[in-house]
N, CA, C and O atoms as a Tinker XYZ file with bonds, in Angstrom:
   540  protein
     1  N     14.645000  -19.528000   -5.561000    73     2
     2  CA    14.025000  -18.622000   -4.613000    64     1     3
     3  C     13.094000  -17.690000   -5.395000    63     2     4     5
     4  O     13.501000  -17.065000   -6.374000    81     3
     5  N     11.866000  -17.610000   -4.956000    73     3     6
     6  CA    10.858000  -16.804000   -5.635000    64     5     7
     7  C     10.825000  -15.384000   -5.059000    63     6     8     9
     8  O     10.739000  -15.191000   -3.846000    81     7
     9  N     10.895000  -14.394000   -5.960000    73     7    10
    10  CA    10.769000  -13.005000   -5.497000    64     9    11
    11  C      9.288000  -12.674000   -5.394000    63    10    12    13
    12  O      8.547000  -12.754000   -6.374000    81    11
    13  N      8.871000  -12.300000   -4.188000    73    11    14
    14  CA     7.469000  -11.981000   -3.933000    64    13    15
    15  C      7.165000  -10.505000   -4.113000    63    14    16    17
    16  O      6.031000  -10.134000   -4.415000    81    15
    17  N      8.172000   -9.659000   -3.929000    73    15    18
    18  CA     7.945000   -8.211000   -4.041000    64    17    19
    19  C      9.255000   -7.501000   -4.319000    63    18    20    21
    20  O     10.322000   -7.929000   -3.879000    81    19
    21  N      9.152000   -6.409000   -5.056000    73    19    22
    22  CA    10.248000   -5.456000   -5.233000    64    21    23
    23  C      9.627000   -4.085000   -5.085000    63    22    24    25
    24  O      8.751000   -3.699000   -5.859000    81    23
    25  N     10.088000   -3.353000   -4.087000    73    23    26
    26  CA     9.531000   -2.038000   -3.784000    64    25    27
    27  C     10.678000   -1.031000   -3.831000    63    26    28    29
    28  O     11.669000   -1.178000   -3.115000    81    27
    29  N     10.542000   -0.024000   -4.664000    73    27    30
    30  CA    11.543000    1.046000   -4.768000    64    29    31
    31  C     10.938000    2.308000   -4.175000    63    30    32    33
    32  O      9.806000    2.677000   -4.489000    81    31
    33  N     11.706000    2.967000   -3.311000    73    31    34
    34  CA    11.173000    4.174000   -2.675000    64    33    35
    35  C     12.294000    5.132000   -2.322000    63    34    36    37
    36  O     13.463000    4.753000   -2.254000    81    35
    37  N     11.913000    6.383000   -2.099000    73    35    38
    38  CA    12.891000    7.417000   -1.764000    64    37    39
    39  C     13.192000    7.387000   -0.270000    63    38    40    41
    40  O     12.402000    6.879000    0.525000    81    39
    41  N     14.321000    7.925000    0.090000    73    39    42
    42  CA    14.827000    7.869000    1.457000    64    41    43
    43  C     14.170000    8.923000    2.354000    63    42    44    45
    44  O     14.836000    9.818000    2.876000    81    43
    45  N     12.869000    8.798000    2.518000    73    43    46
    46  CA    12.137000    9.683000    3.423000    64    45    47
    47  C     11.270000    8.848000    4.357000    63    46    48    49
    48  O     10.714000    7.826000    3.954000    81    47
    49  N     11.162000    9.283000    5.589000    73    47    50
    50  CA    10.362000    8.562000    6.580000    64    49    51
    51  C      8.893000    8.508000    6.171000    63    50    52    53
    52  O      8.181000    7.583000    6.563000    81    51
    53  N      8.436000    9.463000    5.405000    73    51    54
    54  CA     7.036000    9.487000    4.963000    64    53    55
    55  C      6.684000    8.272000    4.102000    63    54    56    57
    56  O      5.510000    7.918000    3.988000    81    55
    57  N      7.667000    7.644000    3.510000    73    55    58
    58  CA     7.442000    6.467000    2.667000    64    57    59
    59  C      7.160000    5.211000    3.498000    63    58    60    61
    60  O      6.623000    4.234000    2.976000    81    59
    61  N      7.513000    5.232000    4.770000    73    59    62
    62  CA     7.523000    4.001000    5.550000    64    61    63
    63  C      6.136000    3.426000    5.844000    63    62    64    65
    64  O      6.001000    2.208000    5.960000    81    63
    65  N      5.126000    4.246000    5.966000    73    63    66
    66  CA     3.782000    3.709000    6.206000    64    65    67
    67  C      3.370000    2.784000    5.056000    63    66    68    69
    68  O      2.907000    1.667000    5.287000    81    67
    69  N      3.541000    3.248000    3.837000    73    67    70
    70  CA     3.198000    2.437000    2.665000    64    69    71
    71  C      4.048000    1.183000    2.578000    63    70    72    73
    72  O      3.551000    0.125000    2.193000    81    71
    73  N      5.319000    1.285000    2.928000    73    71    74
    74  CA     6.213000    0.126000    2.918000    64    73    75
    75  C      5.731000   -0.906000    3.942000    63    74    76    77
    76  O      5.662000   -2.100000    3.649000    81    75
    77  N      5.400000   -0.431000    5.140000    73    75    78
    78  CA     4.906000   -1.353000    6.176000    64    77    79
    79  C      3.650000   -2.093000    5.707000    63    78    80    81
    80  O      3.518000   -3.296000    5.930000    81    79
    81  N      2.738000   -1.383000    5.064000    73    79    82
    82  CA     1.502000   -2.008000    4.569000    64    81    83
    83  C      1.805000   -3.071000    3.529000    63    82    84    85
    84  O      1.234000   -4.161000    3.571000    81    83
    85  N      2.698000   -2.765000    2.595000    73    83    86
    86  CA     3.035000   -3.732000    1.541000    64    85    87
    87  C      3.740000   -4.959000    2.121000    63    86    88    89
    88  O      3.442000   -6.092000    1.742000    81    87
    89  N      4.668000   -4.726000    3.036000    73    87    90
    90  CA     5.387000   -5.843000    3.655000    64    89    91
    91  C      4.403000   -6.700000    4.455000    63    90    92    93
    92  O      4.476000   -7.927000    4.400000    81    91
    93  N      3.495000   -6.079000    5.187000    73    91    94
    94  CA     2.491000   -6.810000    5.970000    64    93    95
    95  C      1.661000   -7.717000    5.056000    63    94    96    97
    96  O      1.418000   -8.878000    5.385000    81    95
    97  N      1.233000   -7.191000    3.927000    73    95    98
    98  CA     0.423000   -7.985000    2.995000    64    97    99
    99  C      1.184000   -9.214000    2.494000    63    98   100   101
   100  O      0.626000  -10.307000    2.409000    81    99
   101  N      2.449000   -9.024000    2.167000    73    99   102
   102  CA     3.262000  -10.144000    1.672000    64   101   103
   103  C      3.440000  -11.195000    2.762000    63   102   104   105
   104  O      3.253000  -12.386000    2.514000    81   103
   105  N      3.800000  -10.762000    3.961000    73   103   106
   106  CA     4.069000  -11.708000    5.053000    64   105   107
   107  C      2.794000  -12.452000    5.456000    63   106   108   109
   108  O      2.828000  -13.660000    5.694000    81   107
   109  N      1.683000  -11.740000    5.532000    73   107   110
   110  CA     0.420000  -12.390000    5.899000    64   109   111
   111  C      0.039000  -13.475000    4.888000    63   110   112   113
   112  O     -0.529000  -14.503000    5.256000    81   111
   113  N      0.355000  -13.239000    3.620000    73   111   114
   114  CA     0.007000  -14.217000    2.580000    64   113   115
   115  C      0.813000  -15.508000    2.715000    63   114   116   117
   116  O      0.467000  -16.519000    2.105000    81   115
   117  N      1.889000  -15.481000    3.512000    73   115   118
   118  CA     2.744000  -16.661000    3.680000    64   117   119
   119  C      2.357000  -17.493000    4.894000    63   118   120   121
   120  O      2.965000  -18.531000    5.154000    81   119
   121  N      1.353000  -17.046000    5.636000    73   119   122
   122  CA     0.863000  -17.841000    6.752000    64   121   123
   123  C      1.547000  -17.617000    8.084000    63   122   124   125
   124  O      1.361000  -18.411000    9.006000    81   123
   125  N      2.327000  -16.563000    8.212000    73   123   126
   126  CA     2.904000  -16.245000    9.512000    64   125   127
   127  C      1.793000  -15.800000   10.456000    63   126   128   129
   128  O      0.804000  -15.213000   10.015000    81   127
   129  N      1.944000  -16.072000   11.746000    73   127   130
   130  CA     0.963000  -15.655000   12.740000    64   129   131
   131  C      0.990000  -14.148000   12.955000    63   130   132   133
   132  O      1.951000  -13.485000   12.565000    81   131
   133  N     -0.058000  -13.597000   13.574000    73   131   134
   134  CA    -0.161000  -12.138000   13.761000    64   133   135
   135  C      1.024000  -11.520000   14.500000    63   134   136   137
   136  O      1.498000  -10.452000   14.112000    81   135
   137  N      1.509000  -12.171000   15.555000    73   135   138
   138  CA     2.644000  -11.608000   16.297000    64   137   139
   139  C      3.905000  -11.617000   15.445000    63   138   140   141
   140  O      4.662000  -10.647000   15.437000    81   139
   141  N      4.131000  -12.720000   14.723000    73   139   142
   142  CA     5.298000  -12.795000   13.841000    64   141   143
   143  C      5.225000  -11.733000   12.752000    63   142   144   145
   144  O      6.231000  -11.101000   12.430000    81   143
   145  N      4.045000  -11.536000   12.188000    73   143   146
   146  CA     3.867000  -10.508000   11.158000    64   145   147
   147  C      4.241000   -9.146000   11.730000    63   146   148   149
   148  O      4.996000   -8.397000   11.110000    81   147
   149  N      3.719000   -8.826000   12.904000    73   147   150
   150  CA     4.021000   -7.529000   13.529000    64   149   151
   151  C      5.523000   -7.357000   13.751000    63   150   152   153
   152  O      6.083000   -6.300000   13.464000    81   151
   153  N      6.167000   -8.403000   14.263000    73   151   154
   154  CA     7.603000   -8.311000   14.544000    64   153   155
   155  C      8.413000   -8.151000   13.257000    63   154   156   157
   156  O      9.353000   -7.358000   13.211000    81   155
   157  N      8.056000   -8.896000   12.222000    73   155   158
   158  CA     8.783000   -8.792000   10.952000    64   157   159
   159  C      8.595000   -7.419000   10.313000    63   158   160   161
   160  O      9.549000   -6.832000    9.802000    81   159
   161  N      7.370000   -6.910000   10.343000    73   159   162
   162  CA     7.112000   -5.577000    9.782000    64   161   163
   163  C      7.931000   -4.535000   10.543000    63   162   164   165
   164  O      8.519000   -3.642000    9.934000    81   163
   165  N      7.970000   -4.645000   11.867000    73   163   166
   166  CA     8.741000   -3.700000   12.672000    64   165   167
   167  C     10.230000   -3.771000   12.353000    63   166   168   169
   168  O     10.892000   -2.740000   12.244000    81   167
   169  N     10.757000   -4.984000   12.203000    73   167   170
   170  CA    12.179000   -5.142000   11.890000    64   169   171
   171  C     12.518000   -4.544000   10.523000    63   170   172   173
   172  O     13.538000   -3.869000   10.381000    81   171
   173  N     11.683000   -4.784000    9.528000    73   171   174
   174  CA    11.922000   -4.209000    8.197000    64   173   175
   175  C     11.834000   -2.695000    8.266000    63   174   176   177
   176  O     12.651000   -2.001000    7.660000    81   175
   177  N     10.857000   -2.172000    8.996000    73   175   178
   178  CA    10.720000   -0.723000    9.163000    64   177   179
   179  C     11.984000   -0.128000    9.802000    63   178   180   181
   180  O     12.494000    0.895000    9.345000    81   179
   181  N     12.482000   -0.776000   10.858000    73   179   182
   182  CA    13.699000   -0.296000   11.524000    64   181   183
   183  C     14.890000   -0.298000   10.570000    63   182   184   185
   184  O     15.684000    0.643000   10.561000    81   183
   185  N     15.012000   -1.349000    9.770000    73   183   186
   186  CA    16.113000   -1.421000    8.810000    64   185   187
   187  C     16.014000   -0.287000    7.792000    63   186   188   189
   188  O     17.020000    0.337000    7.454000    81   187
   189  N     14.805000   -0.022000    7.304000    73   187   190
   190  CA    14.602000    1.084000    6.354000    64   189   191
   191  C     14.941000    2.424000    6.998000    63   190   192   193
   192  O     15.594000    3.270000    6.387000    81   191
   193  N     14.493000    2.609000    8.239000    73   191   194
   194  CA    14.757000    3.872000    8.935000    64   193   195
   195  C     16.256000    4.061000    9.167000    63   194   196   197
   196  O     16.765000    5.176000    9.056000    81   195
   197  N     16.962000    2.979000    9.488000    73   195   198
   198  CA    18.415000    3.082000    9.654000    64   197   199
   199  C     19.090000    3.516000    8.360000    63   198   200   201
   200  O     20.022000    4.320000    8.388000    81   199
   201  N     18.632000    2.999000    7.237000    73   199   202
   202  CA    19.199000    3.418000    5.947000    64   201   203
   203  C     18.931000    4.901000    5.726000    63   202   204   205
   204  O     19.828000    5.649000    5.338000    81   203
   205  N     17.699000    5.322000    5.974000    73   203   206
   206  CA    17.341000    6.733000    5.782000    64   205   207
   207  C     18.198000    7.625000    6.670000    63   206   208   209
   208  O     18.767000    8.608000    6.195000    81   207
   209  N     18.296000    7.292000    7.950000    73   207   210
   210  CA    18.995000    8.158000    8.907000    64   209   211
   211  C     20.514000    8.073000    8.794000    63   210   212   213
   212  O     21.198000    9.094000    8.860000    81   211
   213  N     21.044000    6.869000    8.626000    73   211   214
   214  CA    22.489000    6.702000    8.734000    64   213   215
   215  C     23.199000    6.623000    7.389000    63   214   216   217
   216  O     24.233000    7.265000    7.208000    81   215
   217  N     22.672000    5.855000    6.446000    73   215   218
   218  CA    23.338000    5.760000    5.142000    64   217   219
   219  C     23.139000    7.045000    4.345000    63   218   220   221
   220  O     24.080000    7.572000    3.751000    81   219
   221  N     21.894000    7.544000    4.340000    73   219   222
   222  CA    21.585000    8.747000    3.560000    64   221   223
   223  C     21.585000   10.025000    4.396000    63   222   224   225
   224  O     21.335000   11.105000    3.862000    81   223
   225  N     21.861000    9.923000    5.693000    73   223   226
   226  CA    21.889000   11.108000    6.567000    64   225   227
   227  C     20.630000   11.951000    6.437000    63   226   228   229
   228  O     20.689000   13.180000    6.435000    81   227
   229  N     19.492000   11.278000    6.328000    73   227   230
   230  CA    18.166000   11.916000    6.232000    64   229   231
   231  C     17.992000   12.796000    5.004000    63   230   232   233
   232  O     17.101000   13.645000    4.975000    81   231
   233  N     18.826000   12.609000    3.993000    73   231   234
   234  CA    18.668000   13.330000    2.732000    64   233   235
   235  C     17.593000   12.621000    1.907000    63   234   236   237
   236  O     17.667000   11.405000    1.735000    81   235
   237  N     16.596000   13.347000    1.392000    73   235   238
   238  CA    15.448000   12.705000    0.743000    64   237   239
   239  C     15.674000   12.231000   -0.693000    63   238   240   241
   240  O     14.759000   11.669000   -1.295000    81   239
   241  N     16.840000   12.437000   -1.245000    73   239   242
   242  CA    17.041000   12.125000   -2.668000    64   241   243
   243  C     17.663000   10.748000   -2.904000    63   242   244   245
   244  O     18.061000   10.442000   -4.028000    81   243
   245  N     17.751000    9.914000   -1.865000    73   243   246
   246  CA    18.318000    8.584000   -2.031000    64   245   247
   247  C     17.264000    7.580000   -2.459000    63   246   248   249
   248  O     16.067000    7.789000   -2.265000    81   247
   249  N     17.724000    6.497000   -3.039000    73   247   250
   250  CA    16.808000    5.424000   -3.439000    64   249   251
   251  C     17.091000    4.183000   -2.602000    63   250   252   253
   252  O     18.242000    3.863000   -2.306000    81   251
   253  N     16.026000    3.497000   -2.230000    73   251   254
   254  CA    16.119000    2.248000   -1.494000    64   253   255
   255  C     15.291000    1.211000   -2.257000    63   254   256   257
   256  O     14.197000    1.501000   -2.740000    81   255
   257  N     15.835000    0.008000   -2.352000    73   255   258
   258  CA    15.101000   -1.095000   -2.973000    64   257   259
   259  C     14.909000   -2.173000   -1.910000    63   258   260   261
   260  O     15.872000   -2.648000   -1.307000    81   259
   261  N     13.668000   -2.544000   -1.694000    73   259   262
   262  CA    13.332000   -3.631000   -0.786000    64   261   263
   263  C     12.798000   -4.795000   -1.617000    63   262   264   265
   264  O     11.822000   -4.649000   -2.353000    81   263
   265  N     13.445000   -5.942000   -1.492000    73   263   266
   266  CA    12.980000   -7.145000   -2.175000    64   265   267
   267  C     12.647000   -8.195000   -1.113000    63   266   268   269
   268  O     13.334000   -8.318000   -0.099000    81   267
   269  N     11.588000   -8.939000   -1.371000    73   267   270
   270  CA    11.170000  -10.013000   -0.476000    64   269   271
   271  C     11.168000  -11.306000   -1.285000    63   270   272   273
   272  O     10.565000  -11.384000   -2.356000    81   271
   273  N     11.858000  -12.328000   -0.751000    73   271   274
   274  CA    11.988000  -13.616000   -1.418000    64   273   275
   275  C     11.479000  -14.732000   -0.501000    63   274   276   277
   276  O     11.484000  -14.600000    0.723000    81   275
   277  N     11.042000  -15.825000   -1.118000    73   275   278
   278  CA    10.595000  -16.997000   -0.365000    64   277   279
   279  C     11.166000  -18.238000   -1.026000    63   278   280   281
   280  O     11.102000  -18.383000   -2.247000    81   279
   281  N     11.725000  -19.137000   -0.220000    73   279   282
   282  CA    12.208000  -20.407000   -0.772000    64   281   283
   283  C     11.577000  -21.596000   -0.052000    63   282   284   285
   284  O     12.123000  -22.698000   -0.086000    81   283
   285  N     10.446000  -21.388000    0.591000    73   283   286
   286  CA     9.698000  -22.390000    1.345000    64   285   287
   287  C     10.328000  -22.730000    2.695000    63   286   288   289
   288  O      9.626000  -23.202000    3.590000    81   287
   289  N     11.633000  -22.503000    2.867000    73   287   290
   290  CA    12.275000  -22.726000    4.168000    64   289   291
   291  C     12.319000  -21.444000    4.974000    63   290   292   293
   292  O     12.130000  -21.451000    6.191000    81   291
   293  N     12.571000  -20.342000    4.281000    73   291   294
   294  CA    12.621000  -19.053000    4.970000    64   293   295
   295  C     12.195000  -17.928000    4.036000    63   294   296   297
   296  O     12.100000  -18.087000    2.819000    81   295
   297  N     11.950000  -16.808000    4.653000    73   295   298
   298  CA    11.638000  -15.593000    3.905000    64   297   299
   299  C     12.865000  -14.697000    4.023000    63   298   300   301
   300  O     13.467000  -14.595000    5.092000    81   299
   301  N     13.230000  -14.051000    2.926000    73   299   302
   302  CA    14.406000  -13.202000    2.923000    64   301   303
   303  C     14.018000  -11.799000    2.481000    63   302   304   305
   304  O     13.290000  -11.614000    1.505000    81   303
   305  N     14.518000  -10.817000    3.218000    73   303   306
   306  CA    14.342000   -9.411000    2.876000    64   305   307
   307  C     15.717000   -8.887000    2.474000    63   306   308   309
   308  O     16.686000   -9.041000    3.217000    81   307
   309  N     15.798000   -8.267000    1.297000    73   307   310
   310  CA    17.062000   -7.662000    0.864000    64   309   311
   311  C     16.824000   -6.182000    0.641000    63   310   312   313
   312  O     16.003000   -5.785000   -0.186000    81   311
   313  N     17.551000   -5.376000    1.390000    73   311   314
   314  CA    17.481000   -3.917000    1.250000    64   313   315
   315  C     18.770000   -3.431000    0.605000    63   314   316   317
   316  O     19.866000   -3.726000    1.082000    81   315
   317  N     18.631000   -2.691000   -0.472000    73   315   318
   318  CA    19.778000   -2.143000   -1.190000    64   317   319
   319  C     19.662000   -0.635000   -1.205000    63   318   320   321
   320  O     18.603000   -0.086000   -1.509000    81   319
   321  N     20.767000    0.041000   -0.872000    73   319   322
   322  CA    20.806000    1.501000   -1.006000    64   321   323
   323  C     21.993000    1.863000   -1.880000    63   322   324   325
   324  O     22.825000    1.017000   -2.210000    81   323
   325  N     22.056000    3.119000   -2.245000    73   323   326
   326  CA    23.106000    3.600000   -3.143000    64   325   327
   327  C     23.895000    4.728000   -2.493000    63   326   328   329
   328  O     24.440000    5.600000   -3.170000    81   327
   329  N     23.943000    4.690000   -1.172000    73   327   330
   330  CA    24.695000    5.673000   -0.388000    64   329   331
   331  C     26.165000    5.262000   -0.361000    63   330   332   333
   332  O     26.539000    4.213000   -0.884000    81   331
   333  N     26.985000    6.101000    0.251000    73   331   334
   334  CA    28.397000    5.758000    0.413000    64   333   335
   335  C     28.501000    4.480000    1.241000    63   334   336   337
   336  O     27.720000    4.283000    2.172000    81   335
   337  N     29.453000    3.616000    0.915000    73   335   338
   338  CA    29.611000    2.376000    1.689000    64   337   339
   339  C     29.792000    2.674000    3.178000    63   338   340   341
   340  O     30.527000    3.582000    3.566000    81   339
   341  N     29.104000    1.886000    3.992000    73   339   342
   342  CA    29.139000    2.054000    5.439000    64   341   343
   343  C     30.168000    1.088000    6.013000    63   342   344   345
   344  O     30.315000   -0.032000    5.522000    81   343
   345  N     30.874000    1.515000    7.042000    73   343   346
   346  CA    31.828000    0.656000    7.734000    64   345   347
   347  C     31.043000   -0.365000    8.554000    63   346   348   349
   348  O     30.368000   -0.003000    9.519000    81   347
   349  N     31.129000   -1.637000    8.174000    73   347   350
   350  CA    30.353000   -2.688000    8.833000    64   349   351
   351  C     30.661000   -2.793000   10.325000    63   350   352   353
   352  O     29.795000   -3.189000   11.105000    81   351
   353  N     31.867000   -2.448000   10.725000    73   351   354
   354  CA    32.227000   -2.547000   12.140000    64   353   355
   355  C     31.474000   -1.525000   12.989000    63   354   356   357
   356  O     31.415000   -1.655000   14.212000    81   355
   357  N     30.903000   -0.517000   12.350000    73   355   358
   358  CA    30.142000    0.513000   13.072000    64   357   359
   359  C     28.685000    0.100000   13.298000    63   358   360   361
   360  O     27.961000    0.764000   14.040000    81   359
   361  N     28.259000   -0.979000   12.671000    73   359   362
   362  CA    26.865000   -1.413000   12.786000    64   361   363
   363  C     26.773000   -2.432000   13.912000    63   362   364   365
   364  O     27.083000   -3.611000   13.737000    81   363
   365  N     26.346000   -1.955000   15.054000    73   363   366
   366  CA    26.225000   -2.838000   16.204000    64   365   367
   367  C     25.131000   -2.311000   17.122000    63   366   368   369
   368  O     24.860000   -1.111000   17.157000    81   367
   369  N     24.509000   -3.215000   17.861000    73   367   370
   370  CA    23.446000   -2.765000   18.755000    64   369   371
   371  C     24.017000   -1.974000   19.928000    63   370   372   373
   372  O     25.130000   -2.225000   20.390000    81   371
   373  N     23.240000   -1.032000   20.385000    73   371   374
   374  CA    23.616000   -0.254000   21.567000    64   373   375
   375  C     23.400000   -1.128000   22.801000    63   374   376   377
   376  O     22.528000   -1.997000   22.805000    81   375
   377  N     24.182000   -0.901000   23.828000    73   375   378
   378  CA    24.015000   -1.608000   25.098000    64   377   379
   379  C     22.630000   -1.295000   25.653000    63   378   380   381
   380  O     22.245000   -0.130000   25.760000    81   379
   381  N     21.890000   -2.331000   26.001000    73   379   382
   382  CA    20.522000   -2.135000   26.497000    64   381   383
   383  C     20.478000   -1.407000   27.834000    63   382   384   385
   384  O     19.429000   -0.892000   28.219000    81   383
   385  N     21.595000   -1.356000   28.546000    73   383   386
   386  CA    21.648000   -0.599000   29.804000    64   385   387
   387  C     21.753000    0.900000   29.552000    63   386   388   389
   388  O     21.542000    1.697000   30.466000    81   387
   389  N     22.072000    1.288000   28.333000    73   387   390
   390  CA    22.179000    2.707000   27.954000    64   389   391
   391  C     20.776000    3.197000   27.606000    63   390   392   393
   392  O     20.357000    3.157000   26.449000    81   391
   393  N     20.068000    3.653000   28.619000    73   391   394
   394  CA    18.657000    4.020000   28.459000    64   393   395
   395  C     18.548000    5.459000   27.940000    63   394   396   397
   396  O     18.901000    6.423000   28.621000    81   395
   397  N     18.046000    5.559000   26.709000    73   395   398
   398  CA    17.788000    6.844000   26.056000    64   397   399
   399  C     16.944000    6.574000   24.828000    63   398   400   401
   400  O     16.860000    5.431000   24.379000    81   399
   401  N     16.324000    7.592000   24.282000    73   399   402
   402  CA    15.459000    7.371000   23.107000    64   401   403
   403  C     16.261000    6.923000   21.889000    63   402   404   405
   404  O     17.402000    7.339000   21.683000    81   403
   405  N     15.630000    6.061000   21.088000    73   403   406
   406  CA    16.208000    5.653000   19.809000    64   405   407
   407  C     17.408000    4.728000   19.957000    63   406   408   409
   408  O     17.865000    4.426000   21.059000    81   407
   409  N     17.895000    4.293000   18.804000    73   407   410
   410  CA    19.132000    3.534000   18.763000    64   409   411
   411  C     19.015000    2.045000   19.025000    63   410   412   413
   412  O     20.030000    1.375000   19.214000    81   411
   413  N     17.810000    1.514000   19.042000    73   411   414
   414  CA    17.650000    0.084000   19.324000    64   413   415
   415  C     17.278000   -0.727000   18.086000    63   414   416   417
   416  O     16.962000   -1.912000   18.198000    81   415
   417  N     17.310000   -0.107000   16.915000    73   415   418
   418  CA    16.911000   -0.785000   15.688000    64   417   419
   419  C     17.730000   -2.021000   15.387000    63   418   420   421
   420  O     17.164000   -3.057000   15.037000    81   419
   421  N     19.053000   -1.944000   15.513000    73   419   422
   422  CA    19.911000   -3.090000   15.217000    64   421   423
   423  C     19.605000   -4.226000   16.189000    63   422   424   425
   424  O     19.535000   -5.388000   15.787000    81   423
   425  N     19.423000   -3.894000   17.458000    73   423   426
   426  CA    19.090000   -4.922000   18.457000    64   425   427
   427  C     17.762000   -5.597000   18.092000    63   426   428   429
   428  O     17.658000   -6.824000   18.120000    81   427
   429  N     16.773000   -4.810000   17.758000    73   427   430
   430  CA    15.459000   -5.347000   17.420000    64   429   431
   431  C     15.542000   -6.249000   16.187000    63   430   432   433
   432  O     14.974000   -7.341000   16.177000    81   431
   433  N     16.238000   -5.800000   15.164000    73   431   434
   434  CA    16.393000   -6.590000   13.932000    64   433   435
   435  C     17.043000   -7.935000   14.252000    63   434   436   437
   436  O     16.598000   -8.972000   13.760000    81   435
   437  N     18.096000   -7.923000   15.075000    73   435   438
   438  CA    18.792000   -9.164000   15.411000    64   437   439
   439  C     17.920000  -10.097000   16.254000    63   438   440   441
   440  O     18.047000  -11.317000   16.158000    81   439
   441  N     17.043000   -9.533000   17.070000    73   439   442
   442  CA    16.143000  -10.356000   17.880000    64   441   443
   443  C     15.059000  -11.023000   17.030000    63   442   444   445
   444  O     14.692000  -12.171000   17.281000    81   443
   445  N     14.552000  -10.313000   16.035000    73   443   446
   446  CA    13.438000  -10.810000   15.224000    64   445   447
   447  C     13.915000  -11.772000   14.140000    63   446   448   449
   448  O     13.288000  -12.806000   13.910000    81   447
   449  N     14.995000  -11.445000   13.487000    73   447   450
   450  CA    15.465000  -12.232000   12.347000    64   449   451
   451  C     16.365000  -13.378000   12.798000    63   450   452   453
   452  O     17.032000  -13.286000   13.829000    81   451
   453  N     16.377000  -14.445000   12.028000    73   451   454
   454  CA    17.253000  -15.574000   12.317000    64   453   455
   455  C     18.660000  -15.352000   11.783000    63   454   456   457
   456  O     19.628000  -15.856000   12.352000    81   455
   457  N     18.778000  -14.602000   10.696000    73   455   458
   458  CA    20.086000  -14.271000   10.121000    64   457   459
   459  C     20.053000  -12.828000    9.638000    63   458   460   461
   460  O     19.068000  -12.378000    9.051000    81   459
   461  N     21.139000  -12.112000    9.892000    73   459   462
   462  CA    21.289000  -10.740000    9.411000    64   461   463
   463  C     22.688000  -10.625000    8.835000    63   462   464   465
   464  O     23.677000  -10.924000    9.505000    81   463
   465  N     22.760000  -10.191000    7.592000    73   463   466
   466  CA    24.053000  -10.064000    6.921000    64   465   467
   467  C     24.130000   -8.705000    6.254000    63   466   468   469
   468  O     23.222000   -8.305000    5.525000    81   467
   469  N     25.215000   -8.003000    6.507000    73   467   470
   470  CA    25.424000   -6.692000    5.910000    64   469   471
   471  C     26.583000   -6.790000    4.936000    63   470   472   473
   472  O     27.651000   -7.304000    5.270000    81   471
   473  N     26.360000   -6.288000    3.720000    73   471   474
   474  CA    27.401000   -6.315000    2.687000    64   473   475
   475  C     27.539000   -4.934000    2.077000    63   474   476   477
   476  O     26.577000   -4.171000    1.982000    81   475
   477  N     28.754000   -4.636000    1.668000    73   475   478
   478  CA    28.948000   -3.469000    0.818000    64   477   479
   479  C     28.725000   -3.934000   -0.609000    63   478   480   481
   480  O     29.084000   -5.059000   -0.959000    81   479
   481  N     28.141000   -3.088000   -1.430000    73   479   482
   482  CA    27.913000   -3.440000   -2.823000    64   481   483
   483  C     29.246000   -3.778000   -3.475000    63   482   484   485
   484  O     30.219000   -3.047000   -3.287000    81   483
   485  N     29.318000   -4.863000   -4.232000    73   483   486
   486  CA    30.590000   -5.254000   -4.838000    64   485   487
   487  C     31.175000   -4.201000   -5.781000    63   486   488   489
   488  O     32.383000   -4.182000   -6.013000    81   487
   489  N     30.329000   -3.331000   -6.323000    73   487   490
   490  CA    30.831000   -2.288000   -7.218000    64   489   491
   491  C     31.251000   -1.044000   -6.453000    63   490   492   493
   492  O     31.666000   -0.055000   -7.057000    81   491
   493  N     31.147000   -1.084000   -5.118000    73   491   494
   494  CA    31.630000    0.026000   -4.299000    64   493   495
   495  C     30.650000    1.163000   -4.119000    63   494   496   497
   496  O     31.000000    2.183000   -3.527000    81   495
   497  N     29.426000    1.016000   -4.616000    73   495   498
   498  CA    28.425000    2.075000   -4.473000    64   497   499
   499  C     27.226000    1.471000   -3.762000    63   498   500   501
   500  O     26.445000    0.727000   -4.357000    81   499
   501  N     27.091000    1.794000   -2.502000    73   499   502
   502  CA    25.918000    1.333000   -1.786000    64   501   503
   503  C     26.174000    0.219000   -0.805000    63   502   504   505
   504  O     27.302000   -0.228000   -0.596000    81   503
   505  N     25.069000   -0.216000   -0.208000    73   503   506
   506  CA    25.096000   -1.206000    0.851000    64   505   507
   507  C     23.931000   -2.165000    0.654000    63   506   508   509
   508  O     22.900000   -1.804000    0.087000    81   507
   509  N     24.109000   -3.382000    1.127000    73   507   510
   510  CA    23.063000   -4.398000    1.015000    64   509   511
   511  C     22.870000   -5.027000    2.393000    63   510   512   513
   512  O     23.832000   -5.465000    3.025000    81   511
   513  N     21.630000   -5.068000    2.847000    73   511   514
   514  CA    21.275000   -5.723000    4.095000    64   513   515
   515  C     20.376000   -6.898000    3.761000    63   514   516   517
   516  O     19.344000   -6.736000    3.109000    81   515
   517  N     20.771000   -8.085000    4.210000    73   515   518
   518  CA    19.981000   -9.287000    3.981000    64   517   519
   519  C     19.523000   -9.810000    5.339000    63   518   520   521
   520  O     20.330000  -10.027000    6.243000    81   519
   521  N     18.217000  -10.007000    5.462000    73   519   522
   522  CA    17.629000  -10.494000    6.709000    64   521   523
   523  C     16.791000  -11.726000    6.372000    63   522   524   525
   524  O     16.000000  -11.711000    5.429000    81   523
   525  N     16.971000  -12.788000    7.151000    73   523   526
   526  CA    16.230000  -14.032000    6.908000    64   525   527
   527  C     15.460000  -14.427000    8.165000    63   526   528   529
   528  O     15.936000  -14.287000    9.292000    81   527
   529  N     14.256000  -14.924000    7.922000    73   527   530
   530  CA    13.419000  -15.477000    8.987000    64   529   531
   531  C     12.957000  -16.862000    8.541000    63   530   532   533
   532  O     12.316000  -17.014000    7.502000    81   531
   533  N     13.295000  -17.864000    9.347000    73   531   534
   534  CA    12.860000  -19.231000    9.041000    64   533   535
   535  C     11.351000  -19.339000    9.225000    63   534   536   537
   536  O     10.765000  -18.705000   10.103000    81   535
   537  N     10.746000  -20.149000    8.386000    73   535   538
   538  CA     9.295000  -20.386000    8.473000    64   537   539
   539  C      8.985000  -21.375000    9.559000    63   538   540
   540  O      7.819000  -21.701000    9.783000    81   539
């Protein structure tokens, strides 16, 4: 599996514009169509925002690593944070009938990606989110 990008950034929402631009450039270079590119960029953005808001509780001193891999069958995004381990059972989409602002990131990620896997770091520090989209 070829690593196409490794982006390290701090846990602030202000970083997300630059992240979206970099992710867009990588995905476009792989030949995905415009709608797919938009959806993938949005899903990665939502995943990053969830880490900022929920893992780091909006504290700006956290680090996030976004890696993008390609194996010709699918593209994989791996997000690693160094926050306290999150209880995986708490990560679930909100009921779509519950109409209110925010809270739809997990639902959106699951709709866009073909596979979503959440892991706690094996060393007990941090969390890893792996998202795959078939080509």
